[in-house]
SERO-4910 file (N, C-alpha, C, O; in steps of 0.05 Angstrom, whole numbers):
BEGIN
 pado doro    nc1    nc2    nc3   cac1   cac2   cac3    cc1    cc2    cc3    oc1    oc2    oc3
  Met    A     20    -27      1      1     -4      3     14     22      9     24     27     31
  Ala    A     13     41    -13     30     78    -22     26     83     19     11     75     38
  Asp    A     51    100     14     29    122     39     16    135     25      8    133      2
  Asn    A     10    162     54     -4    180     45     11    193     29      3    194      6
  Ser    A     30    203     34     49    227     16     50    220    -15     47    238    -32
  Glu    A     54    191    -23     49    180    -57     19    183    -60     12    188    -82
  Thr    A      1    181    -41    -30    180    -58    -39    208    -58    -57    214    -74
  Asn    A    -26    229    -42    -39    249    -56    -18    268    -70    -19    291    -60
  Val    A     -4    266    -84     12    270   -110      2    252   -128     -1    228   -126
  Ile    A     -3    274   -154     -9    255   -183     18    273   -203     24    297   -206
  Lys    A     27    247   -215     43    264   -244     27    274   -269      7    266   -279
  Leu    A     46    296   -274     31    301   -302     62    309   -320     82    322   -314
  Arg    A     54    296   -345     77    307   -362     57    326   -374     33    326   -375
  Ser    A     78    344   -386     65    371   -391     76    362   -431     87    341   -437
  Ser    A     70    384   -449     70    376   -477    102    386   -489    111    389   -512
  Asp    A    113    389   -466    141    391   -475    161    368   -458    185    371   -452
  Gly    A    145    344   -452    151    322   -441    160    316   -414    166    293   -407
  Gln    A    161    342   -395    169    343   -377    144    333   -352    120    337   -351
  Val    A    164    319   -332    142    304   -305    138    330   -295    153    348   -301
  Ile    A    116    334   -279    115    351   -254     92    345   -231     69    336   -235
  Glu    A    101    350   -215     82    333   -185     52    346   -181     53    364   -198
  Ala    A     37    348   -174     13    370   -162      5    347   -135      9    323   -132
  Thr    A     -9    367   -117    -28    353    -90    -42    349   -116    -36    359   -138
  Arg    A    -65    330   -108    -87    317   -113   -109    341   -112   -124    349   -129
  Asp    A   -105    350    -79   -118    372    -68   -119    394    -87   -140    407    -88
  Ala    A    -94    401   -109    -91    413   -127   -110    420   -149   -127    436   -157
  Ala    A    -86    386   -159   -105    376   -191   -140    377   -184   -155    376   -204
  Asn    A   -152    379   -162   -179    373   -172   -194    399   -169   -217    400   -160
  Met    A   -177    423   -179   -190    447   -180   -190    452   -206   -196    475   -212
  Ser    A   -184    432   -230   -191    422   -251   -207    403   -261   -201    379   -259
  Gly    A   -233    413   -273   -239    393   -287   -244    366   -301   -257    345   -300
  Phe    A   -218    382   -318   -196    361   -333   -178    333   -316   -168    314   -328
  Leu    A   -177    336   -288   -160    327   -270   -176    317   -254   -173    295   -243
  Asn    A   -188    327   -252   -207    309   -211   -221    289   -223   -232    284   -244
  Gly    A   -213    275   -195   -220    254   -198   -205    227   -218   -213    205   -225
  Leu    A   -184    238   -220   -156    221   -226   -159    195   -215   -174    196   -195
  Asp    A   -151    176   -219   -153    146   -208   -121    147   -195   -106    167   -198
  Asp    A   -114    123   -179   -101    126   -159    -66    117   -179    -43    123   -173
  Glu    A    -76    102   -201    -60    103   -217    -43    140   -234    -27    144   -252
  Ala    A    -52    152   -222    -47    179   -235    -15    189   -211      3    205   -211
  Gly    A    -24    173   -196     13    174   -173     29    165   -180     52    173   -174
  Lys    A     25    147   -195     46    134   -217     51    139   -240     75    144   -245
  Val    A     36    140   -257     39    136   -293     31    168   -284     17    175   -265
  Pro    A     43    185   -304     45    213   -305     26    218   -343     29    212   -366
  Val    A      6    234   -325    -24    245   -336     -6    260   -358     11    275   -349
  Pro    A     -7    257   -378    -12    270   -413    -29    296   -405    -53    292   -403
  Val    A    -21    319   -400    -38    346   -407    -22    353   -439     -3    367   -434
  Leu    A    -24    349   -456    -19    357   -486    -14    382   -492      7    388   -504
  Gln    A    -28    395   -488    -26    419   -495    -22    440   -475    -38    459   -476
  Val    A      0    441   -455      7    455   -433     37    455   -429     49    444   -410
  Thr    A     48    468   -445     83    474   -435     82    471   -407     64    479   -392
  Ala    A    110    456   -398    121    449   -361    112    492   -354     98    503   -337
  Asn    A    120    497   -366    121    530   -352     95    533   -343     87    533   -320
  Thr    A     80    538   -371     50    548   -361     42    525   -339     35    536   -319
  Leu    A     42    498   -337     37    478   -315     41    487   -296     22    494   -282
  Thr    A     68    490   -287     85    495   -264     69    523   -254     64    526   -230
  Lys    A     63    540   -268     51    571   -265     17    557   -256      6    558   -234
  Ile    A      9    548   -275    -21    543   -257    -20    519   -233    -34    521   -213
  Leu    A    -14    513   -235     -4    501   -203      2    502   -181     -1    487   -161
  Glu    A     20    536   -186     17    550   -163      3    562   -159      5    572   -136
  Tyr    A    -19    571   -176    -46    575   -171    -64    564   -159    -74    575   -140
  Cys    A    -70    546   -166    -77    525   -156    -70    516   -129    -85    515   -110
  Glu    A    -53    512   -129    -43    503    -97    -50    531    -82    -64    527    -62
  Tyr    A    -42    560    -88    -52    584    -70    -78    575    -58    -84    567    -35
  His    A    -90    579    -80   -120    573    -84   -134    556    -64   -145    564    -44
  Cys    A   -132    525    -72   -128    502    -46   -122    516    -30   -139    534    -29
  Arg    A    -94    522     -4    -93    513     11   -110    551     25   -104    557     48
  Ala    A   -132    575      9   -128    596     22   -156    573     28   -159    560     48
  Gly    A   -171    574      9   -185    561     13   -186    543     42   -197    555     61
  Gln    A   -178    524     46   -176    518     78   -172    527     98   -180    519    120
  Gln    A   -157    551     92   -155    565    118   -171    597    124   -169    615    140
  Asn    A   -187    592    102   -211    615    103   -195    636     91   -209    655     98
  Thr    A   -180    644     81   -162    662     76   -173    685     76   -196    676     82
  Pro    A   -177    712     74   -200    740     68   -190    740     35   -170    737     22
  Glu    A   -221    745     32   -222    752     -3   -205    770    -15   -198    768    -38
  Ala    A   -193    801     12   -177    818     -6   -153    810    -13   -138    819    -30
  Glu    A   -149    785     10   -113    787      6   -117    765    -19    -98    762    -34
  Met    A   -141    749    -25   -136    723    -44   -130    735    -63   -108    730    -74
  Lys    A   -155    764    -76   -160    783    -96   -128    795    -99   -123    796   -123
  Ala    A   -105    804    -80    -85    820    -81    -63    799    -90    -43    806   -102
  Trp    A    -70    775    -83    -50    754    -92    -52    749   -118    -33    750   -134
  Asp    A    -77    743   -123    -88    738   -157    -70    763   -169    -49    762   -183
  Glu    A    -81    782   -161    -68    811   -182    -41    808   -191    -33    812   -213
  Asn    A    -25    798   -165     11    793   -171      0    779   -187     -4    790   -208
  Phe    A    -12    744   -187      2    727   -196     -6    730   -237      5    716   -255
  Ile    A    -26    752   -240    -32    760   -265    -17    770   -285    -15    763   -308
  Ala    A     -4    792   -269     23    809   -275     50    792   -285     72    789   -276
  Val    A     36    782   -309     59    766   -323     53    786   -363     34    800   -369
  Asp    A     77    778   -380     80    786   -404     42    771   -412     28    756   -399
  Asp    A     37    789   -452     14    778   -458     21    757   -462      5    740   -452
  Ala    A     46    744   -477     48    707   -476     48    690   -456     37    668   -457
  Met    A     56    697   -442     44    680   -413     14    688   -405      3    667   -399
  Leu    A      1    703   -403    -20    723   -401    -43    699   -424    -64    689   -418
  Phe    A    -27    697   -450    -57    675   -467    -39    650   -457    -58    635   -452
  Asp    A    -32    646   -455    -16    614   -454    -25    610   -413    -12    591   -403
  Leu    A    -35    618   -403    -45    614   -385    -85    611   -373    -99    601   -355
  Met    A    -89    630   -402   -106    634   -412   -121    602   -436   -141    590   -429
  Leu    A   -114    598   -449   -112    576   -463   -115    547   -443   -132    530   -445
  Ala    A    -99    546   -428    -89    523   -412   -116    519   -383   -129    500   -373
  Ala    A   -114    550   -378   -145    547   -359   -171    539   -373   -193    531   -365
  Asn    A   -164    544   -394   -191    535   -422   -188    499   -420   -208    486   -412
  Tyr    A   -165    487   -428   -164    465   -432   -172    444   -410   -184    423   -414
  Leu    A   -160    455   -378   -152    448   -361   -181    440   -337   -187    427   -317
  Asp    A   -195    463   -360   -231    470   -343   -224    477   -316   -235    463   -298
  Ile    A   -206    500   -307   -204    515   -280   -214    542   -286   -203    560   -297
  Lys    A   -244    539   -272   -259    568   -279   -240    594   -268   -228    609   -284
  Gly    A   -239    597   -249   -229    611   -229   -207    627   -253   -210    649   -265
  Leu    A   -190    612   -255   -165    624   -267   -169    633   -297   -166    657   -302
  Leu    A   -174    621   -310   -196    617   -337   -204    657   -338   -191    674   -349
  His    A   -237    660   -318   -243    680   -306   -223    706   -306   -228    727   -319
  Leu    A   -201    701   -292   -165    717   -287   -167    733   -303   -176    755   -303
  Thr    A   -154    714   -325   -138    721   -344   -159    728   -373   -154    738   -395
  Cys    A   -179    720   -364   -197    729   -383   -210    762   -387   -213    777   -407
  Arg    A   -217    767   -354   -213    792   -341   -197    814   -353   -202    836   -363
  Arg    A   -162    793   -343   -146    820   -352   -136    827   -378   -122    846   -386
  Ile    A   -149    799   -394   -143    806   -429   -159    835   -424   -147    856   -418
  Ala    A   -187    834   -427   -212    849   -424   -199    876   -416   -199    893   -435
  Asp    A   -186    885   -392   -173    904   -385   -153    920   -403   -149    943   -411
  Ala    A   -144    901   -406   -123    900   -430   -125    914   -463   -110    929   -477
  Ile    A   -153    901   -466   -158    914   -494   -174    942   -486   -171    964   -497
  Arg    A   -190    936   -466   -213    966   -457   -195    996   -461   -176   1003   -446
  Gly    A   -205   1014   -487   -202   1045   -479   -166   1040   -506   -148   1056   -509
  Asn    A   -169   1015   -518   -145   1026   -543   -168   1021   -568   -190   1010   -570
  Thr    A   -151   1033   -582   -151   1038   -620   -154   1016   -631   -138   1001   -620
  Pro    A   -165   1007   -644   -154    980   -667   -137    987   -669   -126    965   -671
  Asp    A   -111   1009   -672    -82   1005   -683    -58   1001   -661    -34    997   -660
  Glu    A    -77   1005   -645    -61    999   -616    -64    973   -612    -44    959   -615
  Leu    A    -87    961   -604   -100    934   -610    -68    921   -623    -50    909   -611
  Arg    A    -71    928   -644    -56    916   -673    -26    902   -660    -20    879   -657
  Ala    A     -5    934   -653     15    937   -643     21    920   -610     39    906   -601
  Arg    A      7    925   -604      2    904   -569      4    880   -573     23    872   -560
  Phe    A     -5    864   -586    -17    848   -604    -12    822   -633    -18    800   -642
  Asn    A      6    851   -640     21    828   -667      5    823   -685      8    804   -700
  Ile    A    -15    839   -686    -38    836   -711    -36    843   -733    -41    866   -737
  Thr    A    -29    829   -754    -20    851   -776    -55    853   -794    -75    839   -795
  Asn    A    -51    864   -799    -82    884   -814    -88    869   -836   -106    875   -851
***
């Protein structure tokens, strides 16, 4: 029988082949990963559309929110943490949004979409083309 630390950890294989460990509680924040069987602790679960860098960042979000929920962290403190977490460059922001959608992490998807909407708001079409490298 596996010890408690083994059964509380699952292994994920990123699209670039790296194996990353996550607690089951954090992984359960994902609709995609929720309810994986005990084999997930032994055999890495492929997360085909997410790189190791992005997956590590997503697990940071999930671990924090899992702990914060268990510790009844004040809403204002969680919101401040989220704002700091999401202060990333546009490329990472889009990677996080796509991965949150793929992994079905609703809180992170909402956070990233809100950040993108805030970035778009008030800009002219030319400014948006320049910021997001869109050709006319």
